[in-house]
N, C-alpha and C positions, 0 to 999 in steps of 0.2 A: 565378462562380470563389471568390471570397472563403471563399466554405464547406469546398469544397475547402484551401484552407488553410488553414481549422482544423484541418479531420478530418485535414490531410500532422503541421504541428505538434503535435496534441497523442497523437499515432501514435506521434511521435521521440519527447515526455517521457514517455509508458509504456514504450516498449522500450527508454529509455538509463535511467529506474527500476530494470525489470525485470534489467535487466543487468551485474546484480554478484548473485552469492550467495545473498548477508544475505535484498536484496528478495526475490524468490524465493517463500524458506523460510516471511520475512514475510506475506506478500501467501498464500502458502499454505494457514499454518494460520493464519491469519483466515479464506478460506473454509471451513473446520473449523471453526471456535469466535468467533462474532462477538464485538464489543462486551467486544474483549483492550483494559484498557494497561498503558501503556509497562512497569509490570512486572510483569505478569504473560506481555508475552509475555517480560520478560529474563530469568524464573524458566526460559520453553519449548529459549529456546537456551542459556537458559547461556556462554557463551564470547564471550556480547559487550558490551563495556561498556555501561551505560543511557546516556551522554554520544554513542553511536555512532552506539548503539542511534536512539534519538531523534532524527539525524539520516536516518537509513534511517525513518522514518515522517515526516516531515517532505516526503524528498523523492517520496515514494507518494502523499501529503495532494498536492502541491503536482499533482502533473500526474492526475489528477482519479481515481484507481486506489485511493486509499482514505477513507472519508469518519468522520468525528470527530465525539465533541460530547460538552461538556462536565460530568460534578457528581460538583458541590465542584468539590476541589481534581485530579481525575483528568478524564485524558482519553483515550476506549473510543476503539477503532481499530473499522472491520468494509470488507469489501470493500464499491466502487460495484459491485454487477449487472451495471451499465447498461455502464462504460466496458465491465470484465472482459471480455464476453460480447460487446462489437464487437471488442479490444483482446489481447486474450492469453485465449480462452477454454479454455486446455485448462485455468488456472487453478479450473477451474470442476467439471470434470472428475469 
């Protein structure tokens, strides 16, 4: 029973995070081009302010859909394929 509640909570977090069009665009970009930093994503998205982009990346990371790794002063993001496959497989098509 506890495992089911955890799955439901994670599903809600993922779907809530993907309920914003910009976040879906970010996730789709990262499925095509893994390991992008915030400035690379900002260049590709053009119309998103860096502070807003950071907020979106935080939401996607906290729900488990994105993984991050730090390299110097940069943080690089990539889609967590296990979570995407389970809750949002359309991202991987």
